[in-house]
PDB file of N, CA, C and O in Angstrom, chain B, residues numbered from 101:
ATOM      1  N   MET B 101      -5.852  46.354   5.428  1.00  0.00           N
ATOM      2  CA  MET B 101      -7.193  46.799   5.183  1.00  0.00           C
ATOM      3  C   MET B 101      -7.350  47.007   3.688  1.00  0.00           C
ATOM      4  O   MET B 101      -6.469  47.575   3.042  1.00  0.00           O
ATOM      5  N   LYS B 102      -8.440  46.561   3.146  1.00  0.00           N
ATOM      6  CA  LYS B 102      -8.694  46.712   1.723  1.00  0.00           C
ATOM      7  C   LYS B 102      -9.955  47.539   1.534  1.00  0.00           C
ATOM      8  O   LYS B 102     -10.994  47.257   2.131  1.00  0.00           O
ATOM      9  N   ARG B 103      -9.850  48.562   0.697  1.00  0.00           N
ATOM     10  CA  ARG B 103     -10.992  49.419   0.394  1.00  0.00           C
ATOM     11  C   ARG B 103     -11.309  49.315  -1.076  1.00  0.00           C
ATOM     12  O   ARG B 103     -10.435  49.027  -1.893  1.00  0.00           O
ATOM     13  N   GLY B 104     -12.542  49.546  -1.405  1.00  0.00           N
ATOM     14  CA  GLY B 104     -12.957  49.593  -2.801  1.00  0.00           C
ATOM     15  C   GLY B 104     -12.832  51.015  -3.316  1.00  0.00           C
ATOM     16  O   GLY B 104     -12.000  51.790  -2.846  1.00  0.00           O
ATOM     17  N   LEU B 105     -13.670  51.346  -4.290  1.00  0.00           N
ATOM     18  CA  LEU B 105     -13.677  52.693  -4.831  1.00  0.00           C
ATOM     19  C   LEU B 105     -14.063  53.696  -3.751  1.00  0.00           C
ATOM     20  O   LEU B 105     -14.859  53.382  -2.866  1.00  0.00           O
ATOM     21  N   THR B 106     -13.513  54.878  -3.819  1.00  0.00           N
ATOM     22  CA  THR B 106     -13.808  55.909  -2.822  1.00  0.00           C
ATOM     23  C   THR B 106     -14.758  56.966  -3.367  1.00  0.00           C
ATOM     24  O   THR B 106     -14.881  58.050  -2.796  1.00  0.00           O
ATOM     25  N   GLY B 107     -15.423  56.657  -4.457  1.00  0.00           N
ATOM     26  CA  GLY B 107     -16.392  57.573  -5.030  1.00  0.00           C
ATOM     27  C   GLY B 107     -16.588  57.284  -6.501  1.00  0.00           C
ATOM     28  O   GLY B 107     -15.771  56.601  -7.118  1.00  0.00           O
ATOM     29  N   PRO B 108     -17.676  57.803  -7.070  1.00  0.00           N
ATOM     30  CA  PRO B 108     -17.953  57.558  -8.482  1.00  0.00           C
ATOM     31  C   PRO B 108     -17.386  58.657  -9.387  1.00  0.00           C
ATOM     32  O   PRO B 108     -17.033  59.743  -8.927  1.00  0.00           O
ATOM     33  N   TYR B 109     -17.308  58.346 -10.674  1.00  0.00           N
ATOM     34  CA  TYR B 109     -16.999  59.339 -11.697  1.00  0.00           C
ATOM     35  C   TYR B 109     -18.306  59.774 -12.333  1.00  0.00           C
ATOM     36  O   TYR B 109     -19.206  58.961 -12.547  1.00  0.00           O
ATOM     37  N   GLN B 110     -18.405  61.068 -12.636  1.00  0.00           N
ATOM     38  CA  GLN B 110     -19.589  61.586 -13.299  1.00  0.00           C
ATOM     39  C   GLN B 110     -19.158  62.241 -14.598  1.00  0.00           C
ATOM     40  O   GLN B 110     -18.228  63.046 -14.613  1.00  0.00           O
ATOM     41  N   THR B 111     -19.827  61.900 -15.683  1.00  0.00           N
ATOM     42  CA  THR B 111     -19.531  62.489 -16.982  1.00  0.00           C
ATOM     43  C   THR B 111     -20.513  63.624 -17.232  1.00  0.00           C
ATOM     44  O   THR B 111     -21.719  63.473 -17.036  1.00  0.00           O
ATOM     45  N   THR B 112     -19.977  64.771 -17.671  1.00  0.00           N
ATOM     46  CA  THR B 112     -20.803  65.940 -17.945  1.00  0.00           C
ATOM     47  C   THR B 112     -20.214  66.701 -19.129  1.00  0.00           C
ATOM     48  O   THR B 112     -19.073  66.465 -19.524  1.00  0.00           O
ATOM     49  N   VAL B 113     -20.988  67.597 -19.678  1.00  0.00           N
ATOM     50  CA  VAL B 113     -20.521  68.427 -20.789  1.00  0.00           C
ATOM     51  C   VAL B 113     -20.336  69.848 -20.269  1.00  0.00           C
ATOM     52  O   VAL B 113     -21.266  70.446 -19.728  1.00  0.00           O
ATOM     53  N   THR B 114     -19.125  70.385 -20.436  1.00  0.00           N
ATOM     54  CA  THR B 114     -18.804  71.737 -20.000  1.00  0.00           C
ATOM     55  C   THR B 114     -18.130  72.468 -21.138  1.00  0.00           C
ATOM     56  O   THR B 114     -17.113  72.010 -21.658  1.00  0.00           O
ATOM     57  N   GLY B 115     -18.688  73.604 -21.532  1.00  0.00           N
ATOM     58  CA  GLY B 115     -18.106  74.382 -22.623  1.00  0.00           C
ATOM     59  C   GLY B 115     -18.022  73.608 -23.922  1.00  0.00           C
ATOM     60  O   GLY B 115     -17.097  73.808 -24.709  1.00  0.00           O
ATOM     61  N   GLY B 116     -18.982  72.727 -24.152  1.00  0.00           N
ATOM     62  CA  GLY B 116     -18.980  71.934 -25.371  1.00  0.00           C
ATOM     63  C   GLY B 116     -18.029  70.752 -25.349  1.00  0.00           C
ATOM     64  O   GLY B 116     -17.877  70.061 -26.356  1.00  0.00           O
ATOM     65  N   GLU B 117     -17.384  70.511 -24.207  1.00  0.00           N
ATOM     66  CA  GLU B 117     -16.422  69.414 -24.088  1.00  0.00           C
ATOM     67  C   GLU B 117     -16.916  68.428 -23.041  1.00  0.00           C
ATOM     68  O   GLU B 117     -17.336  68.838 -21.959  1.00  0.00           O
ATOM     69  N   THR B 118     -16.873  67.148 -23.342  1.00  0.00           N
ATOM     70  CA  THR B 118     -17.266  66.112 -22.391  1.00  0.00           C
ATOM     71  C   THR B 118     -16.109  65.845 -21.443  1.00  0.00           C
ATOM     72  O   THR B 118     -14.991  65.562 -21.874  1.00  0.00           O
ATOM     73  N   VAL B 119     -16.388  65.938 -20.144  1.00  0.00           N
ATOM     74  CA  VAL B 119     -15.357  65.728 -19.127  1.00  0.00           C
ATOM     75  C   VAL B 119     -15.869  64.749 -18.085  1.00  0.00           C
ATOM     76  O   VAL B 119     -17.075  64.587 -17.896  1.00  0.00           O
ATOM     77  N   ARG B 120     -14.926  64.100 -17.414  1.00  0.00           N
ATOM     78  CA  ARG B 120     -15.252  63.208 -16.297  1.00  0.00           C
ATOM     79  C   ARG B 120     -14.743  63.841 -15.020  1.00  0.00           C
ATOM     80  O   ARG B 120     -13.608  64.313 -14.958  1.00  0.00           O
ATOM     81  N   ALA B 121     -15.591  63.851 -13.997  1.00  0.00           N
ATOM     82  CA  ALA B 121     -15.196  64.396 -12.697  1.00  0.00           C
ATOM     83  C   ALA B 121     -15.348  63.314 -11.640  1.00  0.00           C
ATOM     84  O   ALA B 121     -16.318  62.556 -11.644  1.00  0.00           O
ATOM     85  N   PHE B 122     -14.379  63.252 -10.737  1.00  0.00           N
ATOM     86  CA  PHE B 122     -14.443  62.301  -9.632  1.00  0.00           C
ATOM     87  C   PHE B 122     -15.178  62.958  -8.474  1.00  0.00           C
ATOM     88  O   PHE B 122     -14.824  64.062  -8.059  1.00  0.00           O
ATOM     89  N   LEU B 123     -16.190  62.292  -7.953  1.00  0.00           N
ATOM     90  CA  LEU B 123     -16.955  62.793  -6.817  1.00  0.00           C
ATOM     91  C   LEU B 123     -16.663  61.897  -5.617  1.00  0.00           C
ATOM     92  O   LEU B 123     -17.190  60.786  -5.541  1.00  0.00           O
ATOM     93  N   PRO B 124     -15.837  62.356  -4.679  1.00  0.00           N
ATOM     94  CA  PRO B 124     -15.479  61.493  -3.544  1.00  0.00           C
ATOM     95  C   PRO B 124     -16.676  61.230  -2.644  1.00  0.00           C
ATOM     96  O   PRO B 124     -17.580  62.057  -2.519  1.00  0.00           O
ATOM     97  N   ASP B 125     -16.659  60.057  -2.023  1.00  0.00           N
ATOM     98  CA  ASP B 125     -17.689  59.725  -1.050  1.00  0.00           C
ATOM     99  C   ASP B 125     -17.583  60.678   0.136  1.00  0.00           C
ATOM    100  O   ASP B 125     -16.501  61.200   0.407  1.00  0.00           O
ATOM    101  N   PRO B 126     -18.686  60.915   0.850  1.00  0.00           N
ATOM    102  CA  PRO B 126     -18.636  61.810   2.011  1.00  0.00           C
ATOM    103  C   PRO B 126     -17.759  61.237   3.118  1.00  0.00           C
ATOM    104  O   PRO B 126     -17.561  60.026   3.217  1.00  0.00           O
ATOM    105  N   LEU B 127     -17.247  62.126   3.936  1.00  0.00           N
ATOM    106  CA  LEU B 127     -16.433  61.722   5.085  1.00  0.00           C
ATOM    107  C   LEU B 127     -17.320  61.609   6.308  1.00  0.00           C
ATOM    108  O   LEU B 127     -18.353  62.278   6.330  1.00  0.00           O
ATOM    109  N   PRO B 128     -17.017  60.838   7.307  1.00  0.00           N
ATOM    110  CA  PRO B 128     -15.854  59.961   7.433  1.00  0.00           C
ATOM    111  C   PRO B 128     -16.028  58.691   6.610  1.00  0.00           C
ATOM    112  O   PRO B 128     -17.154  58.275   6.333  1.00  0.00           O
ATOM    113  N   PRO B 129     -14.907  58.070   6.216  1.00  0.00           N
ATOM    114  CA  PRO B 129     -14.981  56.868   5.380  1.00  0.00           C
ATOM    115  C   PRO B 129     -15.553  55.679   6.145  1.00  0.00           C
ATOM    116  O   PRO B 129     -15.475  55.606   7.372  1.00  0.00           O
ATOM    117  N   GLN B 130     -16.121  54.768   5.396  1.00  0.00           N
ATOM    118  CA  GLN B 130     -16.617  53.519   5.965  1.00  0.00           C
ATOM    119  C   GLN B 130     -15.904  52.383   5.263  1.00  0.00           C
ATOM    120  O   GLN B 130     -16.002  52.315   4.038  1.00  0.00           O
ATOM    121  N   PRO B 131     -15.204  51.496   5.919  1.00  0.00           N
ATOM    122  CA  PRO B 131     -14.977  51.478   7.362  1.00  0.00           C
ATOM    123  C   PRO B 131     -14.045  52.612   7.778  1.00  0.00           C
ATOM    124  O   PRO B 131     -13.304  53.147   6.953  1.00  0.00           O
ATOM    125  N   PRO B 132     -14.083  52.973   9.051  1.00  0.00           N
ATOM    126  CA  PRO B 132     -13.237  54.076   9.527  1.00  0.00           C
ATOM    127  C   PRO B 132     -11.755  53.808   9.270  1.00  0.00           C
ATOM    128  O   PRO B 132     -11.306  52.661   9.253  1.00  0.00           O
ATOM    129  N   LEU B 133     -11.012  54.890   9.070  1.00  0.00           N
ATOM    130  CA  LEU B 133      -9.580  54.792   8.836  1.00  0.00           C
ATOM    131  C   LEU B 133      -8.889  54.242  10.075  1.00  0.00           C
ATOM    132  O   LEU B 133      -9.137  54.699  11.191  1.00  0.00           O
ATOM    133  N   GLU B 134      -8.034  53.272   9.873  1.00  0.00           N
ATOM    134  CA  GLU B 134      -7.293  52.676  10.983  1.00  0.00           C
ATOM    135  C   GLU B 134      -5.991  53.446  11.167  1.00  0.00           C
ATOM    136  O   GLU B 134      -5.148  53.453  10.269  1.00  0.00           O
ATOM    137  N   MET B 135      -5.815  54.091  12.311  1.00  0.00           N
ATOM    138  CA  MET B 135      -4.638  54.914  12.559  1.00  0.00           C
ATOM    139  C   MET B 135      -3.515  54.038  13.122  1.00  0.00           C
ATOM    140  O   MET B 135      -3.401  53.840  14.332  1.00  0.00           O
ATOM    141  N   THR B 136      -2.693  53.521  12.209  1.00  0.00           N
ATOM    142  CA  THR B 136      -1.553  52.685  12.604  1.00  0.00           C
ATOM    143  C   THR B 136      -0.391  53.582  13.004  1.00  0.00           C
ATOM    144  O   THR B 136      -0.441  54.796  12.805  1.00  0.00           O
ATOM    145  N   ASP B 137       0.653  52.987  13.565  1.00  0.00           N
ATOM    146  CA  ASP B 137       1.842  53.761  13.937  1.00  0.00           C
ATOM    147  C   ASP B 137       2.461  54.428  12.714  1.00  0.00           C
ATOM    148  O   ASP B 137       2.889  55.580  12.787  1.00  0.00           O
ATOM    149  N   GLN B 138       2.510  53.718  11.601  1.00  0.00           N
ATOM    150  CA  GLN B 138       3.090  54.280  10.381  1.00  0.00           C
ATOM    151  C   GLN B 138       2.268  55.461   9.881  1.00  0.00           C
ATOM    152  O   GLN B 138       2.834  56.481   9.489  1.00  0.00           O
ATOM    153  N   ARG B 139       0.931  55.341   9.889  1.00  0.00           N
ATOM    154  CA  ARG B 139       0.085  56.454   9.462  1.00  0.00           C
ATOM    155  C   ARG B 139       0.239  57.646  10.389  1.00  0.00           C
ATOM    156  O   ARG B 139       0.240  58.789   9.933  1.00  0.00           O
ATOM    157  N   GLN B 140       0.370  57.395  11.674  1.00  0.00           N
ATOM    158  CA  GLN B 140       0.540  58.477  12.644  1.00  0.00           C
ATOM    159  C   GLN B 140       1.839  59.232  12.368  1.00  0.00           C
ATOM    160  O   GLN B 140       1.864  60.462  12.422  1.00  0.00           O
ATOM    161  N   ARG B 141       2.916  58.507  12.073  1.00  0.00           N
ATOM    162  CA  ARG B 141       4.199  59.158  11.752  1.00  0.00           C
ATOM    163  C   ARG B 141       4.081  59.988  10.472  1.00  0.00           C
ATOM    164  O   ARG B 141       4.584  61.109  10.407  1.00  0.00           O
ATOM    165  N   LEU B 142       3.411  59.430   9.447  1.00  0.00           N
ATOM    166  CA  LEU B 142       3.221  60.181   8.206  1.00  0.00           C
ATOM    167  C   LEU B 142       2.388  61.433   8.430  1.00  0.00           C
ATOM    168  O   LEU B 142       2.681  62.488   7.868  1.00  0.00           O
ATOM    169  N   LEU B 143       1.352  61.316   9.250  1.00  0.00           N
ATOM    170  CA  LEU B 143       0.523  62.476   9.569  1.00  0.00           C
ATOM    171  C   LEU B 143       1.334  63.547  10.296  1.00  0.00           C
ATOM    172  O   LEU B 143       1.183  64.735  10.011  1.00  0.00           O
ATOM    173  N   GLU B 144       2.185  63.143  11.223  1.00  0.00           N
ATOM    174  CA  GLU B 144       3.030  64.095  11.939  1.00  0.00           C
ATOM    175  C   GLU B 144       4.002  64.784  10.992  1.00  0.00           C
ATOM    176  O   GLU B 144       4.217  65.991  11.098  1.00  0.00           O
ATOM    177  N   ARG B 145       4.592  64.028  10.065  1.00  0.00           N
ATOM    178  CA  ARG B 145       5.508  64.637   9.090  1.00  0.00           C
ATOM    179  C   ARG B 145       4.789  65.646   8.203  1.00  0.00           C
ATOM    180  O   ARG B 145       5.317  66.722   7.921  1.00  0.00           O
ATOM    181  N   ALA B 146       3.570  65.291   7.762  1.00  0.00           N
ATOM    182  CA  ALA B 146       2.790  66.203   6.918  1.00  0.00           C
ATOM    183  C   ALA B 146       2.414  67.465   7.686  1.00  0.00           C
ATOM    184  O   ALA B 146       2.465  68.565   7.136  1.00  0.00           O
ATOM    185  N   THR B 147       2.042  67.314   8.940  1.00  0.00           N
ATOM    186  CA  THR B 147       1.680  68.468   9.762  1.00  0.00           C
ATOM    187  C   THR B 147       2.883  69.389   9.963  1.00  0.00           C
ATOM    188  O   THR B 147       2.745  70.611   9.895  1.00  0.00           O
ATOM    189  N   LEU B 148       4.058  68.814  10.208  1.00  0.00           N
ATOM    190  CA  LEU B 148       5.267  69.625  10.351  1.00  0.00           C
ATOM    191  C   LEU B 148       5.609  70.356   9.061  1.00  0.00           C
ATOM    192  O   LEU B 148       6.007  71.520   9.092  1.00  0.00           O
ATOM    193  N   ALA B 149       5.457  69.682   7.934  1.00  0.00           N
ATOM    194  CA  ALA B 149       5.747  70.313   6.647  1.00  0.00           C
ATOM    195  C   ALA B 149       4.789  71.475   6.387  1.00  0.00           C
ATOM    196  O   ALA B 149       5.207  72.522   5.892  1.00  0.00           O
ATOM    197  N   LEU B 150       3.520  71.301   6.713  1.00  0.00           N
ATOM    198  CA  LEU B 150       2.557  72.397   6.556  1.00  0.00           C
ATOM    199  C   LEU B 150       2.899  73.570   7.480  1.00  0.00           C
ATOM    200  O   LEU B 150       2.750  74.732   7.101  1.00  0.00           O
ATOM    201  N   GLY B 151       3.351  73.258   8.677  1.00  0.00           N
ATOM    202  CA  GLY B 151       3.763  74.315   9.609  1.00  0.00           C
ATOM    203  C   GLY B 151       4.955  75.095   9.078  1.00  0.00           C
ATOM    204  O   GLY B 151       5.003  76.319   9.201  1.00  0.00           O
ATOM    205  N   ARG B 152       5.919  74.393   8.488  1.00  0.00           N
ATOM    206  CA  ARG B 152       7.077  75.091   7.906  1.00  0.00           C
ATOM    207  C   ARG B 152       6.649  75.975   6.749  1.00  0.00           C
ATOM    208  O   ARG B 152       7.111  77.108   6.621  1.00  0.00           O
ATOM    209  N   LEU B 153       5.766  75.457   5.906  1.00  0.00           N
ATOM    210  CA  LEU B 153       5.273  76.240   4.781  1.00  0.00           C
ATOM    211  C   LEU B 153       4.528  77.480   5.268  1.00  0.00           C
ATOM    212  O   LEU B 153       4.697  78.567   4.714  1.00  0.00           O
ATOM    213  N   ASP B 154       3.715  77.320   6.289  1.00  0.00           N
ATOM    214  CA  ASP B 154       2.968  78.449   6.839  1.00  0.00           C
ATOM    215  C   ASP B 154       3.927  79.494   7.428  1.00  0.00           C
ATOM    216  O   ASP B 154       3.704  80.695   7.272  1.00  0.00           O
ATOM    217  N   SER B 155       4.986  79.043   8.101  1.00  0.00           N
ATOM    218  CA  SER B 155       5.916  79.994   8.700  1.00  0.00           C
ATOM    219  C   SER B 155       6.706  80.762   7.644  1.00  0.00           C
ATOM    220  O   SER B 155       7.081  81.912   7.872  1.00  0.00           O
ATOM    221  N   VAL B 156       6.964  80.144   6.492  1.00  0.00           N
ATOM    222  CA  VAL B 156       7.676  80.836   5.414  1.00  0.00           C
ATOM    223  C   VAL B 156       6.846  82.002   4.899  1.00  0.00           C
ATOM    224  O   VAL B 156       7.397  83.040   4.532  1.00  0.00           O
ATOM    225  N   THR B 157       5.524  81.841   4.867  1.00  0.00           N
ATOM    226  CA  THR B 157       4.686  82.936   4.370  1.00  0.00           C
ATOM    227  C   THR B 157       4.784  84.167   5.256  1.00  0.00           C
ATOM    228  O   THR B 157       4.532  85.281   4.795  1.00  0.00           O
ATOM    229  N   LEU B 158       5.147  83.984   6.524  1.00  0.00           N
ATOM    230  CA  LEU B 158       5.322  85.138   7.407  1.00  0.00           C
ATOM    231  C   LEU B 158       6.541  85.963   7.025  1.00  0.00           C
ATOM    232  O   LEU B 158       6.607  87.151   7.341  1.00  0.00           O
ATOM    233  N   LEU B 159       7.506  85.350   6.351  1.00  0.00           N
ATOM    234  CA  LEU B 159       8.724  86.048   5.963  1.00  0.00           C
ATOM    235  C   LEU B 159       8.578  86.797   4.641  1.00  0.00           C
ATOM    236  O   LEU B 159       9.400  87.654   4.318  1.00  0.00           O
ATOM    237  N   LEU B 160       7.529  86.476   3.873  1.00  0.00           N
ATOM    238  CA  LEU B 160       7.341  87.112   2.578  1.00  0.00           C
ATOM    239  C   LEU B 160       6.748  88.506   2.753  1.00  0.00           C
ATOM    240  O   LEU B 160       5.802  88.679   3.522  1.00  0.00           O
ATOM    241  N   PRO B 161       7.291  89.504   2.049  1.00  0.00           N
ATOM    242  CA  PRO B 161       6.717  90.840   2.163  1.00  0.00           C
ATOM    243  C   PRO B 161       5.309  90.929   1.581  1.00  0.00           C
ATOM    244  O   PRO B 161       4.484  91.692   2.083  1.00  0.00           O
ATOM    245  N   ASP B 162       5.021  90.156   0.525  1.00  0.00           N
ATOM    246  CA  ASP B 162       3.705  90.168  -0.106  1.00  0.00           C
ATOM    247  C   ASP B 162       3.394  88.767  -0.626  1.00  0.00           C
ATOM    248  O   ASP B 162       3.750  88.439  -1.758  1.00  0.00           O
ATOM    249  N   PRO B 163       2.728  87.928   0.194  1.00  0.00           N
ATOM    250  CA  PRO B 163       2.433  86.560  -0.230  1.00  0.00           C
ATOM    251  C   PRO B 163       1.626  86.485  -1.526  1.00  0.00           C
ATOM    252  O   PRO B 163       1.800  85.545  -2.301  1.00  0.00           O
ATOM    253  N   ASP B 164       0.738  87.466  -1.776  1.00  0.00           N
ATOM    254  CA  ASP B 164      -0.061  87.443  -3.002  1.00  0.00           C
ATOM    255  C   ASP B 164       0.813  87.595  -4.243  1.00  0.00           C
ATOM    256  O   ASP B 164       0.559  86.970  -5.272  1.00  0.00           O
ATOM    257  N   LEU B 165       1.843  88.428  -4.137  1.00  0.00           N
ATOM    258  CA  LEU B 165       2.760  88.611  -5.258  1.00  0.00           C
ATOM    259  C   LEU B 165       3.544  87.326  -5.527  1.00  0.00           C
ATOM    260  O   LEU B 165       3.759  86.948  -6.678  1.00  0.00           O
ATOM    261  N   PHE B 166       3.965  86.667  -4.457  1.00  0.00           N
ATOM    262  CA  PHE B 166       4.664  85.393  -4.586  1.00  0.00           C
ATOM    263  C   PHE B 166       3.767  84.360  -5.265  1.00  0.00           C
ATOM    264  O   PHE B 166       4.206  83.648  -6.169  1.00  0.00           O
ATOM    265  N   LEU B 167       2.518  84.282  -4.830  1.00  0.00           N
ATOM    266  CA  LEU B 167       1.588  83.330  -5.415  1.00  0.00           C
ATOM    267  C   LEU B 167       1.348  83.637  -6.895  1.00  0.00           C
ATOM    268  O   LEU B 167       1.279  82.722  -7.716  1.00  0.00           O
ATOM    269  N   TYR B 168       1.221  84.912  -7.234  1.00  0.00           N
ATOM    270  CA  TYR B 168       1.028  85.321  -8.626  1.00  0.00           C
ATOM    271  C   TYR B 168       2.196  84.849  -9.491  1.00  0.00           C
ATOM    272  O   TYR B 168       1.995  84.303 -10.575  1.00  0.00           O
ATOM    273  N   ALA B 169       3.423  85.066  -8.999  1.00  0.00           N
ATOM    274  CA  ALA B 169       4.606  84.652  -9.755  1.00  0.00           C
ATOM    275  C   ALA B 169       4.651  83.126  -9.893  1.00  0.00           C
ATOM    276  O   ALA B 169       5.018  82.606 -10.946  1.00  0.00           O
ATOM    277  N   TYR B 170       4.283  82.428  -8.849  1.00  0.00           N
ATOM    278  CA  TYR B 170       4.307  80.966  -8.880  1.00  0.00           C
ATOM    279  C   TYR B 170       3.282  80.428  -9.879  1.00  0.00           C
ATOM    280  O   TYR B 170       3.574  79.485 -10.615  1.00  0.00           O
ATOM    281  N   VAL B 171       2.092  81.015  -9.910  1.00  0.00           N
ATOM    282  CA  VAL B 171       1.055  80.568 -10.841  1.00  0.00           C
ATOM    283  C   VAL B 171       1.505  80.811 -12.279  1.00  0.00           C
ATOM    284  O   VAL B 171       1.271  79.971 -13.147  1.00  0.00           O
ATOM    285  N   ARG B 172       2.147  81.948 -12.541  1.00  0.00           N
ATOM    286  CA  ARG B 172       2.643  82.235 -13.886  1.00  0.00           C
ATOM    287  C   ARG B 172       3.728  81.225 -14.281  1.00  0.00           C
ATOM    288  O   ARG B 172       3.761  80.751 -15.416  1.00  0.00           O
ATOM    289  N   ARG B 173       4.601  80.907 -13.346  1.00  0.00           N
ATOM    290  CA  ARG B 173       5.657  79.921 -13.625  1.00  0.00           C
ATOM    291  C   ARG B 173       5.040  78.558 -13.936  1.00  0.00           C
ATOM    292  O   ARG B 173       5.486  77.865 -14.850  1.00  0.00           O
ATOM    293  N   GLU B 174       4.020  78.179 -13.181  1.00  0.00           N
ATOM    294  CA  GLU B 174       3.340  76.912 -13.415  1.00  0.00           C
ATOM    295  C   GLU B 174       2.679  76.896 -14.790  1.00  0.00           C
ATOM    296  O   GLU B 174       2.652  75.859 -15.453  1.00  0.00           O
ATOM    297  N   ALA B 175       2.146  78.039 -15.223  1.00  0.00           N
ATOM    298  CA  ALA B 175       1.527  78.122 -16.546  1.00  0.00           C
ATOM    299  C   ALA B 175       2.563  77.873 -17.640  1.00  0.00           C
ATOM    300  O   ALA B 175       2.275  77.209 -18.635  1.00  0.00           O
ATOM    301  N   VAL B 176       3.767  78.408 -17.453  1.00  0.00           N
ATOM    302  CA  VAL B 176       4.833  78.192 -18.436  1.00  0.00           C
ATOM    303  C   VAL B 176       5.221  76.715 -18.481  1.00  0.00           C
ATOM    304  O   VAL B 176       5.375  76.142 -19.560  1.00  0.00           O
ATOM    305  N   LEU B 177       5.377  76.103 -17.309  1.00  0.00           N
ATOM    306  CA  LEU B 177       5.748  74.691 -17.266  1.00  0.00           C
ATOM    307  C   LEU B 177       4.658  73.815 -17.885  1.00  0.00           C
ATOM    308  O   LEU B 177       4.959  72.850 -18.588  1.00  0.00           O
ATOM    309  N   SER B 178       3.406  74.145 -17.626  1.00  0.00           N
ATOM    310  CA  SER B 178       2.305  73.383 -18.209  1.00  0.00           C
ATOM    311  C   SER B 178       2.283  73.518 -19.724  1.00  0.00           C
ATOM    312  O   SER B 178       2.014  72.552 -20.439  1.00  0.00           O
ATOM    313  N   SER B 179       2.569  74.726 -20.211  1.00  0.00           N
ATOM    314  CA  SER B 179       2.563  74.926 -21.667  1.00  0.00           C
ATOM    315  C   SER B 179       3.682  74.118 -22.316  1.00  0.00           C
ATOM    316  O   SER B 179       3.524  73.623 -23.432  1.00  0.00           O
ATOM    317  N   GLN B 180       4.804  73.982 -21.626  1.00  0.00           N
ATOM    318  CA  GLN B 180       5.905  73.192 -22.170  1.00  0.00           C
ATOM    319  C   GLN B 180       5.517  71.725 -22.252  1.00  0.00           C
ATOM    320  O   GLN B 180       5.896  71.033 -23.197  1.00  0.00           O
ATOM    321  N   ILE B 181       4.764  71.246 -21.268  1.00  0.00           N
ATOM    322  CA  ILE B 181       4.297  69.862 -21.293  1.00  0.00           C
ATOM    323  C   ILE B 181       3.348  69.659 -22.473  1.00  0.00           C
ATOM    324  O   ILE B 181       3.381  68.624 -23.139  1.00  0.00           O
ATOM    325  N   GLU B 182       2.503  70.661 -22.722  1.00  0.00           N
ATOM    326  CA  GLU B 182       1.534  70.575 -23.813  1.00  0.00           C
ATOM    327  C   GLU B 182       2.169  70.818 -25.176  1.00  0.00           C
ATOM    328  O   GLU B 182       1.535  70.573 -26.202  1.00  0.00           O
ATOM    329  N   GLY B 183       3.407  71.293 -25.203  1.00  0.00           N
ATOM    330  CA  GLY B 183       4.103  71.500 -26.459  1.00  0.00           C
ATOM    331  C   GLY B 183       3.941  72.878 -27.064  1.00  0.00           C
ATOM    332  O   GLY B 183       4.333  73.086 -28.212  1.00  0.00           O
ATOM    333  N   THR B 184       3.370  73.841 -26.322  1.00  0.00           N
ATOM    334  CA  THR B 184       3.179  75.176 -26.895  1.00  0.00           C
ATOM    335  C   THR B 184       4.363  76.103 -26.616  1.00  0.00           C
ATOM    336  O   THR B 184       4.519  77.118 -27.294  1.00  0.00           O
ATOM    337  N   GLN B 185       5.188  75.776 -25.644  1.00  0.00           N
ATOM    338  CA  GLN B 185       6.428  76.494 -25.357  1.00  0.00           C
ATOM    339  C   GLN B 185       6.248  77.995 -25.128  1.00  0.00           C
ATOM    340  O   GLN B 185       6.941  78.799 -25.751  1.00  0.00           O
ATOM    341  N   SER B 186       5.334  78.379 -24.248  1.00  0.00           N
ATOM    342  CA  SER B 186       5.167  79.785 -23.892  1.00  0.00           C
ATOM    343  C   SER B 186       6.285  80.214 -22.947  1.00  0.00           C
ATOM    344  O   SER B 186       6.898  79.384 -22.276  1.00  0.00           O
ATOM    345  N   THR B 187       6.542  81.527 -22.904  1.00  0.00           N
ATOM    346  CA  THR B 187       7.498  82.098 -21.958  1.00  0.00           C
ATOM    347  C   THR B 187       6.743  83.025 -21.022  1.00  0.00           C
ATOM    348  O   THR B 187       5.583  83.352 -21.275  1.00  0.00           O
ATOM    349  N   LEU B 188       7.394  83.457 -19.936  1.00  0.00           N
ATOM    350  CA  LEU B 188       6.762  84.376 -19.001  1.00  0.00           C
ATOM    351  C   LEU B 188       6.356  85.670 -19.682  1.00  0.00           C
ATOM    352  O   LEU B 188       5.326  86.251 -19.341  1.00  0.00           O
ATOM    353  N   ASP B 189       7.155  86.134 -20.647  1.00  0.00           N
ATOM    354  CA  ASP B 189       6.842  87.378 -21.362  1.00  0.00           C
ATOM    355  C   ASP B 189       5.583  87.250 -22.211  1.00  0.00           C
ATOM    356  O   ASP B 189       4.906  88.245 -22.466  1.00  0.00           O
ATOM    357  N   GLN B 190       5.265  86.044 -22.649  1.00  0.00           N
ATOM    358  CA  GLN B 190       4.115  85.834 -23.519  1.00  0.00           C
ATOM    359  C   GLN B 190       2.797  85.696 -22.748  1.00  0.00           C
ATOM    360  O   GLN B 190       1.722  85.779 -23.342  1.00  0.00           O
ATOM    361  N   LEU B 191       2.876  85.486 -21.435  1.00  0.00           N
ATOM    362  CA  LEU B 191       1.659  85.329 -20.638  1.00  0.00           C
ATOM    363  C   LEU B 191       0.985  86.682 -20.450  1.00  0.00           C
ATOM    364  O   LEU B 191       1.657  87.704 -20.312  1.00  0.00           O
ATOM    365  N   GLU B 192      -0.330  86.683 -20.445  1.00  0.00           N
ATOM    366  CA  GLU B 192      -1.073  87.922 -20.205  1.00  0.00           C
ATOM    367  C   GLU B 192      -1.694  87.896 -18.852  1.00  0.00           C
ATOM    368  O   GLU B 192      -2.364  88.852 -18.462  1.00  0.00           O
TER     369      GLU B 192
END
């Protein structure tokens, strides 16, 4: 099956900066998605992985605290990619 673009890009100005945003076409897709055996297996694997992730949150004493720490860690990793080299202590 061959599909074309799944939505347009829109250019806008935000905070004085020109940005491009992808606007996906509404669902369901046209033509409809063909559910092959391979796609069904991938969907089952993704569903199982989401279930495992959801069950792990039940074991956490405070999921919000975990999420806060994860977001801070991601900020440090992103800063390293950008070349600013921030540390966890430097984040506010």
